[in-house]
N, C-alpha and C positions, 0 to 999 in steps of 0.2 A: 421816058419809063419812070416812076420814083420807084423811093427803096425804101423794102420791107422787112420786120424780122419774125418769123413764125420761131413760135420757141414754143418746144412741147415739152409737155411731162409726162415720163412713161411709167407703168407700174415699175416696182424696183428688180422682180424676178426674172425681165423680158433679158434672154440671150441678146447677145450683140450682134450673133447675123439677123436677128429677128427689129431690130435697132437699124441695120445698115439696108434690114431691104425696105422698110417704111421711110430711111432719108432717101432712098437711090428713088422711093418711085412719088413723091413728094419735088425732088430734083428736076424728076422725068416729066410729072404733070406739070412743072414750072419751064421745060426747053420745047415741049411740044410749042408753048403758046407764048411762042417767044423770048421766054426769059431766060436768064440769066441767074445763075449761084455764086454770089461774090464770097460766099464765105459760112462755114461748118463751124459751132464749135458747142463738146460735150463740156459740163458742168459734174459730170458724172453723182452722184446718189445726193441725194438733198435731204436735208430733216425737214417736215410739214410742218407752218404752225397750229394745222388742223387737221384733222384725218378727214380722209376722200373719201365716202361711201359709193363703193361700187357692186355690178349683184356680185362677185365672189368677194368681198369682203369689203375690212375700211382699212388705207391705206395710211401712213404717216411716215414716209421716204417715198420716193420718186427719186427719176433719171432725167434733168434736164439737161436739153438739149437747144441749141439756136441756130437757125439759119438766118443768113441774110440771102436774099435775092433783091433782082431787081423784074419787077411784073407789070402787068398788065391789073392800071386799075379794078376789073373784077376779079380780079384773082381770091379775093374774099370768098364769092358767092363760091368758086371753082371749087377751094377744100376746102366746102361743107361735111363732102365722105369721109373727112378726122372723125367725123361725130359720132361713126358709128364702128370704129376702130376698137375695139379691147384692148387691143393692149395700152393708149393712151388712157390717162387722166385727167387732164387740160391740154386746151391748147389754143395759142394767140397771135394774132397777125395784130403787128402793129407797122404804121407806116409813121418812115420816117419825116419829116419835115424839113422843108428849107431853110433852115436857121442856121442867122449867120452870126458871130460873137463877135465881140469887142470893135471895134474900131472898119471893120471889115466892112460893113452893106452902109457908110457912110458915102459922099462925095467930098471932096477933099473941102469944100466949104462949108460944110458940114461938120469936117471932122474938126477943123481952127476954128467954128462958133462952140464946139464942147469942148474942146482943151481950156479957148479962155475961158469958162466955169471956173476954171480952178485958179485957184493963185498959184504965182511963178517961184513963191521962198519955198523952201523942204522946213518938214518937220524939225528938220534936226538942226535949222539954224539956232545959235544960241544968243542969238539978240534980245528975247523977250528973257530969257531966264538966268537969276542969278543965285548962282551955286554954294557964295556962302553964308546967303540969308537961311537956308533952309538947314545947314548944317548950326548957325546961330539959335534955331527956334529948341534944336535933338539938344546941346547943352545945355542951354534956360532950363528944361526937362529933367535933365538929369539933375543939377543945381535943386532944383525943387525938387524933386525927392528925397534926399540924397537929406535936405534938411528936415525931409517928414520923416524921412530914419530916425533922427536924432533928435525928436520932440521926442 
Protein backbone atom coordinates (compact mmCIF):
# COMPACT_ATOMS: atom_id res chain seq x y z
CA UNK A 1 0.00 0.00 0.00
CA UNK A 2 1.33 3.46 -0.83
CA UNK A 3 1.98 6.14 1.75
CA UNK A 4 -0.19 9.29 1.71
CA UNK A 5 -0.18 12.62 3.53
CA UNK A 6 -3.56 14.18 4.23
CA UNK A 7 -3.16 17.87 5.05
CA UNK A 8 -6.17 19.61 6.55
CA UNK A 9 -6.58 23.33 7.15
CA UNK A 10 -9.35 23.92 9.67
CA UNK A 11 -11.08 27.11 10.72
CA UNK A 12 -9.16 28.77 13.57
CA UNK A 13 -12.08 28.91 16.01
CA UNK A 14 -12.77 25.14 15.91
CA UNK A 15 -12.44 23.54 19.35
CA UNK A 16 -9.87 20.81 20.00
CA UNK A 17 -12.61 18.24 20.63
CA UNK A 18 -14.03 18.88 17.16
CA UNK A 19 -10.55 18.56 15.61
CA UNK A 20 -9.98 15.26 17.42
CA UNK A 21 -13.39 14.07 16.24
CA UNK A 22 -12.59 14.90 12.61
CA UNK A 23 -9.15 13.26 12.76
CA UNK A 24 -10.59 10.15 14.40
CA UNK A 25 -13.31 9.92 11.73
CA UNK A 26 -10.69 10.01 8.98
CA UNK A 27 -8.54 7.51 10.89
CA UNK A 28 -11.48 5.10 11.36
CA UNK A 29 -12.32 5.42 7.67
CA UNK A 30 -8.74 4.47 6.74
CA UNK A 31 -8.74 1.61 9.26
CA UNK A 32 -12.00 0.17 7.88
CA UNK A 33 -10.37 0.08 4.43
CA UNK A 34 -7.43 -1.96 5.83
CA UNK A 35 -5.17 1.10 6.05
CA UNK A 36 -2.91 2.31 8.84
CA UNK A 37 -2.30 5.77 10.27
CA UNK A 38 1.43 6.15 10.74
CA UNK A 39 1.71 9.72 12.02
CA UNK A 40 -0.44 12.67 13.05
CA UNK A 41 1.11 16.14 13.30
CA UNK A 42 -0.39 19.41 14.43
CA UNK A 43 1.24 22.63 13.23
CA UNK A 44 -1.09 24.85 15.24
CA UNK A 45 -2.51 28.14 14.02
CA UNK A 46 -0.86 29.48 10.87
CA UNK A 47 -1.19 32.81 9.07
CA UNK A 48 -2.47 32.40 5.51
CA UNK A 49 -1.06 34.27 2.53
CA UNK A 50 -4.54 35.25 1.40
CA UNK A 51 -8.04 35.08 2.80
CA UNK A 52 -10.13 31.98 2.18
CA UNK A 53 -13.75 32.92 1.62
CA UNK A 54 -16.42 30.66 3.09
CA UNK A 55 -20.14 31.18 3.64
CA UNK A 56 -19.58 32.44 7.18
CA UNK A 57 -16.78 34.89 6.34
CA UNK A 58 -13.21 35.24 5.15
CA UNK A 59 -10.41 33.53 7.06
CA UNK A 60 -6.82 34.77 7.27
CA UNK A 61 -5.75 32.14 9.82
CA UNK A 62 -6.19 28.40 9.98
CA UNK A 63 -5.35 25.39 12.13
CA UNK A 64 -3.04 23.04 10.19
CA UNK A 65 -3.01 19.25 10.66
CA UNK A 66 -1.15 16.52 8.78
CA UNK A 67 -1.98 12.81 8.83
CA UNK A 68 0.38 10.28 7.27
CA UNK A 69 -1.27 6.98 6.34
CA UNK A 70 -0.83 3.81 4.37
CA UNK A 71 -4.00 3.22 2.42
CA UNK A 72 -5.38 1.77 -0.79
CA UNK A 73 -5.04 3.88 -3.95
CA UNK A 74 -8.75 4.73 -4.05
CA UNK A 75 -8.53 6.61 -0.72
CA UNK A 76 -8.64 9.89 -2.64
CA UNK A 77 -12.17 9.20 -3.88
CA UNK A 78 -13.24 7.90 -0.48
CA UNK A 79 -12.18 11.08 1.33
CA UNK A 80 -14.30 13.38 -0.82
CA UNK A 81 -16.87 13.51 1.98
CA UNK A 82 -14.47 16.05 3.52
CA UNK A 83 -15.66 18.57 0.91
CA UNK A 84 -18.94 18.87 2.82
CA UNK A 85 -17.24 19.34 6.19
CA UNK A 86 -17.98 22.87 7.42
CA UNK A 87 -15.04 22.88 9.89
CA UNK A 88 -12.49 22.60 7.05
CA UNK A 89 -11.13 25.45 4.96
CA UNK A 90 -9.07 23.20 2.65
CA UNK A 91 -7.78 19.64 2.51
CA UNK A 92 -5.25 17.93 0.29
CA UNK A 93 -4.13 14.33 -0.20
CA UNK A 94 -0.54 13.85 -1.41
CA UNK A 95 0.94 10.50 -2.41
CA UNK A 96 4.52 9.73 -1.40
CA UNK A 97 6.59 8.66 -4.36
CA UNK A 98 9.16 5.89 -4.16
CA UNK A 99 12.13 8.18 -4.48
CA UNK A 100 15.62 7.19 -3.49
CA UNK A 101 18.18 9.86 -2.87
CA UNK A 102 21.90 9.58 -3.40
CA UNK A 103 23.53 6.41 -4.61
CA UNK A 104 21.06 4.08 -2.86
CA UNK A 105 19.13 3.31 -6.04
CA UNK A 106 22.19 2.43 -8.15
CA UNK A 107 23.84 -0.97 -8.45
CA UNK A 108 27.50 -1.56 -7.55
CA UNK A 109 28.66 -1.12 -11.17
CA UNK A 110 26.65 2.08 -11.56
CA UNK A 111 28.12 3.52 -8.36
CA UNK A 112 31.67 2.91 -9.60
CA UNK A 113 30.80 4.52 -12.94
CA UNK A 114 29.23 7.56 -11.29
CA UNK A 115 32.11 8.01 -8.86
CA UNK A 116 34.72 7.77 -11.65
CA UNK A 117 33.29 10.98 -13.12
CA UNK A 118 34.67 12.94 -10.17
CA UNK A 119 38.42 13.65 -9.94
CA UNK A 120 40.28 12.01 -7.10
CA UNK A 121 42.13 15.18 -6.11
CA UNK A 122 40.74 17.18 -3.28
CA UNK A 123 39.65 20.78 -3.68
CA UNK A 124 41.95 21.55 -0.77
CA UNK A 125 45.13 20.33 -2.50
CA UNK A 126 47.77 23.06 -2.58
CA UNK A 127 49.42 21.95 -5.82
CA UNK A 128 47.98 24.66 -8.06
CA UNK A 129 47.80 27.51 -5.56
CA UNK A 130 50.81 29.64 -4.67
CA UNK A 131 49.88 31.85 -1.75
CA UNK A 132 52.99 34.05 -2.00
CA UNK A 133 51.92 35.39 -5.42
CA UNK A 134 48.63 36.67 -4.00
CA UNK A 135 50.42 38.57 -1.22
CA UNK A 136 52.81 40.19 -3.72
CA UNK A 137 49.87 41.60 -5.71
CA UNK A 138 48.45 43.26 -2.64
CA UNK A 139 51.81 44.71 -1.65
CA UNK A 140 52.26 46.22 -5.13
CA UNK A 141 48.75 47.71 -5.01
CA UNK A 142 49.47 49.27 -1.61
CA UNK A 143 52.76 50.72 -2.89
CA UNK A 144 50.98 52.29 -5.87
CA UNK A 145 48.25 53.74 -3.64
CA UNK A 146 50.85 55.33 -1.36
CA UNK A 147 52.70 56.83 -4.35
CA UNK A 148 49.41 58.28 -5.68
CA UNK A 149 48.70 59.87 -2.31
CA UNK A 150 52.13 61.54 -2.26
CA UNK A 151 51.62 63.06 -5.73
